[in-house]
C-alpha positions in Angstrom: -42.9 7.2 -46.9 -42.0 11.7 -46.3 -39.7 13.3 -48.4 -35.8 13.8 -46.9 -34.0 16.7 -47.8 -29.9 16.8 -47.5 -28.2 20.2 -46.5 -25.0 20.8 -46.7 -23.1 21.3 -43.1 -20.6 24.2 -43.3 -17.0 22.9 -43.3 -16.2 25.4 -40.5 -17.7 23.3 -38.0 -15.8 21.1 -38.8 -12.4 23.9 -37.3 -14.7 25.1 -34.6 -14.9 21.1 -32.9 -11.7 20.7 -33.6 -9.8 18.6 -30.5 -12.8 19.2 -28.4 -13.3 15.6 -26.6 -16.7 15.9 -26.8 -16.4 17.0 -30.7 -19.3 14.8 -31.6 -21.9 15.5 -29.8 -21.0 19.6 -29.9 -21.0 19.1 -33.8 -24.4 17.3 -33.4 -25.3 20.7 -32.0 -23.8 23.0 -34.3 -25.5 21.0 -37.1 -28.8 20.8 -35.2 -28.7 24.9 -34.6 -27.7 25.9 -37.6 -30.7 23.6 -39.5 -33.6 25.2 -36.7 -32.4 28.6 -37.3 -31.6 28.7 -41.4 -34.6 26.1 -42.3 -37.3 26.3 -39.8 -39.5 24.5 -41.6 -37.4 21.2 -41.1 -36.6 18.6 -38.8 -33.2 17.5 -37.9 -33.4 13.6 -38.8 -29.2 12.6 -38.9 -25.8 13.7 -40.0 -24.5 11.2 -43.1 -21.4 13.2 -43.9 -21.1 16.6 -44.4 -24.8 16.7 -45.0 -27.2 17.1 -42.4 -30.8 14.7 -43.1 -34.2 16.1 -42.9 -38.0 16.1 -43.2 -40.3 18.6 -43.6 -42.0 19.6 -40.4 -45.9 18.1 -40.0 -45.0 16.1 -43.4 -44.0 12.8 -40.7 -45.7 9.5 -42.3 -47.4 12.2 -45.0 -47.0 11.1 -48.8 -46.3 14.8 -50.7 -48.6 15.0 -53.6 
């Protein structure tokens, strides 16, 4: 099982998406782009609260030693 990493999501993204009918989709896109740009070694898995759950790229299914 690969190790999971939690990345804090900037609260600004809540404000940027407020009032849009597609807020959930837009918020997820912002988070995915944030992870891709600022944590290039991480692969986005899902959002839990105000944290993005990620794993290291290339580590899927491999245990860290």
